[in-house]
ROVONU-245759 format. One line per 2 residues: number of its first residue (from 0); their letters; for each residue x, y, z of N, C-alpha, C. Coordinates in pm, 1 decimal. Layout:
N
NUM) a) X:Y:Z:X:Y:Z:X:Y:Z | ...
This chain:
102
0) xx) 1271.3:1589.2:1851.2:1352.7:1465.5:1911.4:1230.5:1350.0:1830.7 | 1302.4:1267.0:1765.7:1199.7:1163.9:1702.3:1138.0:1067.4:1780.2
2) xx) 1039.3:998.6:1742.5:1003.2:889.0:1838.0:1038.9:752.2:1786.7 | 1138.4:650.4:1872.6:1132.0:542.3:1840.2:998.0:442.2:1799.0
4) xx) 1054.1:357.8:1705.6:970.5:264.8:1645.2:938.6:141.3:1675.6 | 840.5:111.1:1715.9:813.5:-61.0:1783.5:870.1:-151.2:1637.1
6) xx) 907.8:-247.1:1687.1:945.3:-368.3:1606.2:834.6:-384.8:1496.5 | 722.5:-409.9:1550.4:600.1:-399.3:1457.1:622.2:-304.6:1335.2
8) xx) 592.9:-163.3:1390.6:586.6:-49.9:1317.6:703.7:-44.8:1214.7 | 836.3:-129.2:1228.6:941.6:-97.0:1095.8:900.3:-225.9:1024.9
10) xx) 869.9:-358.8:1051.5:815.5:-455.1:993.5:698.3:-417.0:873.7 | 586.7:-281.1:918.1:524.1:-278.8:817.5:567.5:-152.6:763.3
12) xx) 653.7:-105.3:794.4:772.9:20.5:662.8:834.1:-76.6:592.2 | 891.8:-158.9:635.3:969.8:-249.1:543.6:897.0:-324.7:430.2
14) xx) 786.3:-389.4:452.0:674.3:-418.5:363.5:646.1:-279.7:271.8 | 608.7:-166.5:324.0:541.8:-87.8:248.9:690.8:-29.6:143.5
16) xx) 779.2:-15.0:152.4:927.9:-6.1:130.2:945.4:-113.0:-17.0 | 924.5:-223.6:44.2:944.6:-318.1:-39.5:846.7:-331.9:-153.8
18) xx) 711.3:-307.2:-122.1:618.7:-330.7:-206.2:654.1:-211.2:-343.5 | 672.6:-109.7:-297.0:681.7:19.0:-407.0:850.5:-7.6:-414.8
20) xx) 895.1:-69.3:-425.4:1023.4:-93.4:-480.2:990.0:-216.5:-604.7 | 894.3:-328.0:-600.9:843.8:-404.7:-653.8:747.6:-342.6:-773.9
22) xx) 689.8:-210.0:-759.3:622.0:-162.7:-843.5:722.2:-62.3:-952.5 | 848.9:-57.2:-938.7:931.9:24.8:-1003.3:997.0:-105.7:-1077.7
24) xx) 1005.7:-212.5:-1096.2:1032.3:-331.1:-1141.3:895.0:-398.3:-1242.3 | 809.6:-299.1:-1263.0:665.0:-335.5:-1353.2:745.9:-267.2:-1457.4
26) xx) 646.6:-293.8:-1590.1:645.7:-244.2:-1686.2:573.0:-81.0:-1673.2 | 633.9:30.1:-1753.2:603.2:144.9:-1702.7:442.1:198.2:-1740.2
28) xx) 400.0:158.4:-1780.7:208.8:150.0:-1855.6:180.8:120.1:-1718.1 | 195.9:4.0:-1669.9:93.5:-48.7:-1556.5:204.5:-2.3:-1387.7
30) xx) 282.3:18.5:-1401.4:332.3:125.7:-1301.2:213.0:203.4:-1161.2 | 151.1:291.5:-1215.0:50.1:321.9:-1178.4:-79.1:246.2:-1117.2
32) xx) -94.1:163.1:-1159.3:-197.5:32.6:-1145.0:-100.8:-8.8:-1022.9 | -25.3:-23.3:-1033.4:61.4:-141.7:-910.1:73.7:-52.8:-775.5
34) xx) 119.1:112.8:-813.3:140.4:184.4:-696.1:-1.2:257.1:-661.7 | -145.2:238.9:-743.2:-258.3:291.5:-683.9:-309.0:130.4:-563.8
36) xx) -261.6:27.0:-630.5:-298.0:-95.7:-560.2:-179.8:-108.6:-424.3 | -88.8:-110.5:-423.5:-1.4:-70.5:-298.6:-94.2:38.4:-188.7
38) xx) -88.1:158.5:-248.9:-117.5:241.7:-146.8:-262.0:226.7:-73.0 | -398.3:172.4:-204.3:-476.4:137.9:-145.4:-514.8:49.2:-35.5
40) xx) -422.4:-54.9:-35.9:-438.0:-172.9:3.8:-363.6:-148.5:130.9 | -249.0:-89.2:137.0:-202.1:-51.0:280.8:-296.7:23.0:389.2
42) xx) -351.6:167.5:272.4:-429.8:228.0:365.6:-554.1:214.4:386.7 | -671.4:107.9:342.1:-732.6:45.5:359.4:-663.3:-47.3:517.6
44) xx) -637.0:-125.1:483.7:-558.1:-241.0:607.4:-538.1:-145.3:735.9 | -480.8:-31.9:675.3:-406.3:28.6:835.7:-563.5:86.4:930.5
46) xx) -675.9:112.7:811.5:-757.8:219.6:914.5:-889.9:108.9:939.8 | -860.8:-33.9:893.0:-943.0:-166.9:936.1:-899.2:-192.3:1063.9
48) xx) -804.4:-166.2:1145.1:-747.6:-232.3:1243.9:-704.5:-176.6:1327.8 | -709.3:-177.0:1452.9:-677.6:-103.7:1584.2:-495.7:-91.4:1588.5
50) xx) -404.3:-2.8:1613.6:-269.2:-35.3:1624.8:-232.1:-101.1:1745.2 | -333.3:-129.9:1829.7:-318.0:-200.9:1958.1:-335.1:-326.1:1946.1
52) xx) -390.1:-382.5:1802.2:-426.9:-521.5:1812.8:-296.3:-597.7:1728.2 | -231.1:-692.7:1794.7:-107.3:-680.6:1766.2:-133.2:-820.4:1676.8
54) xx) -175.2:-895.7:1717.4:-221.6:-1005.0:1673.2:-281.1:-997.6:1499.3 | -387.6:-919.3:1517.5:-447.6:-870.8:1367.2:-368.8:-846.6:1277.6
56) xx) -250.8:-729.5:1338.2:-135.4:-680.1:1238.8:-35.8:-788.8:1176.0 | 1.9:-886.2:1291.6:104.3:-992.9:1259.4:4.4:-1037.2:1169.2
58) xx) -99.9:-1080.0:1155.9:-181.4:-1194.0:1030.1:-176.1:-1080.1:901.2 | -193.3:-948.6:901.2:-187.7:-884.2:776.0:-64.7:-834.1:737.8
60) xx) 39.8:-861.4:826.0:180.8:-868.5:764.6:235.9:-982.5:689.0 | 192.2:-1114.8:722.7:224.4:-1231.9:689.9:131.5:-1247.4:571.5
62) xx) 21.9:-1230.5:566.1:-74.5:-1191.2:433.0:-8.4:-1088.1:315.7 | 42.6:-1014.3:366.3:77.7:-901.1:263.9:235.3:-935.7:188.6
64) xx) 274.0:-1041.3:301.6:411.5:-1056.0:250.1:425.9:-1171.2:132.9 | 308.1:-1250.3:164.7:263.4:-1371.0:43.1:210.4:-1275.4:-34.4
66) xx) 124.7:-1229.0:-14.3:89.5:-1129.8:-177.1:173.7:-1051.8:-245.5 | 253.1:-1014.3:-174.2:398.1:-922.5:-241.5:481.8:-1026.1:-295.3
68) xx) 511.0:-1159.1:-239.4:584.8:-1249.9:-321.6:569.3:-1301.0:-457.8 | 430.8:-1284.4:-468.3:325.6:-1336.0:-585.3:355.6:-1233.3:-675.6
70) xx) 333.2:-1105.6:-624.4:310.2:-991.3:-698.4:470.2:-969.0:-770.7 | 597.8:-1001.0:-701.0:695.1:-979.2:-731.7:752.0:-1053.5:-860.0
72) xx) 720.0:-1167.3:-869.4:700.4:-1290.8:-988.5:738.2:-1154.2:-1120.7 | 847.7:-1207.2:-1196.7:839.7:-1137.2:-1340.7:718.1:-1180.9:-1438.9
74) xx) 659.3:-1255.2:-1394.0:543.7:-1291.9:-1545.7:421.7:-1213.9:-1493.4 | 410.6:-1163.5:-1363.5:304.6:-1074.7:-1332.9:338.3:-911.8:-1385.9
76) xx) 270.2:-870.7:-1491.1:296.9:-741.6:-1538.0:219.1:-640.0:-1528.6 | 94.7:-700.0:-1457.5:11.2:-556.3:-1448.2:-107.0:-610.6:-1325.6
78) xx) -181.2:-546.8:-1317.2:-282.9:-551.2:-1143.7:-421.2:-527.0:-1177.9 | -499.5:-585.9:-1139.9:-646.7:-512.8:-1194.1:-683.4:-463.6:-1077.4
80) xx) -751.2:-331.3:-1110.0:-788.6:-201.4:-1052.8:-911.5:-205.1:-1020.0 | -979.3:-230.3:-918.8:-1122.3:-212.9:-894.7:-1198.4:-95.5:-867.4
82) xx) -1318.4:-31.8:-907.1:-1346.0:65.8:-915.7:-1350.2:166.6:-782.5 | -1338.7:65.4:-671.8:-1351.2:148.8:-519.3:-1209.5:177.9:-471.1
84) xx) -1112.0:148.6:-552.6:-952.1:190.1:-553.8:-959.4:319.3:-615.3 | -1056.4:359.4:-787.1:-1028.7:442.3:-835.2:-1158.4:547.2:-745.2
86) xx) -1237.2:537.1:-696.6:-1296.8:633.4:-655.7:-1184.4:682.6:-500.3 | -1147.0:644.7:-451.9:-1059.5:612.0:-329.4:-954.6:752.3:-365.9
88) xx) -873.9:690.2:-503.2:-788.3:758.6:-538.4:-872.1:923.1:-607.4 | -963.4:890.5:-619.8:-1025.5:1027.7:-700.6:-1055.2:1144.9:-551.0
90) xx) -1119.1:1065.6:-444.9:-1135.1:1148.9:-343.2:-1015.1:1195.3:-290.0 | -891.6:1150.4:-273.6:-782.6:1185.5:-206.5:-720.0:1268.4:-303.1
92) xx) -704.8:1278.5:-451.9:-674.3:1393.5:-562.3:-805.9:1547.9:-517.8 | -892.5:1455.9:-491.8:-1014.9:1622.4:-490.3:-997.4:1654.9:-368.6
94) xx) -975.0:1605.0:-271.2:-964.3:1656.9:-146.1:-833.8:1756.8:-130.1 | -713.1:1721.5:-230.0:-612.5:1774.0:-188.5:-660.5:1910.3:-277.1
96) xx) -690.4:1874.0:-393.8:-712.3:2040.2:-466.2:-786.0:2114.0:-426.3 | -918.3:2085.8:-301.1:-991.7:2186.7:-295.8:-941.1:2239.3:-191.9
98) xx) -839.3:2192.3:-121.9:-777.0:2236.7:-18.9:-669.1:2363.9:-13.3 | -622.2:2340.5:-175.5:-508.8:2446.4:-220.2:-611.7:2578.3:-213.5
100) xx) -558.1:2684.5:-209.9:-586.9:2809.2:-239.8:-549.3:2845.7:-382.4 | -643.1:2927.4:-435.8:-571.5:2958.6:-584.6:-544.6:3097.3:-597.0
């Protein structure tokens, strides 16, 4: 049996799906940058706030929607990737490859 999601959870997932759809509208060469940007920001924001802190989640949703509207503009063709994002990606890929059997 699946667990029903709250309205707030549905809003967060809808924003994430919208962000992933935005990535597909960008030039092929820059899509990996946008994907890393989206995944990193959702992961770090989710881990920085308690699931019970509704006010903080609502604030992050509003901020995320405004930021996404800006990135959805056709004139935005690339995004800046920080070293922290690259390190995060490397640590995620490194942990996956080391846990797999040879």
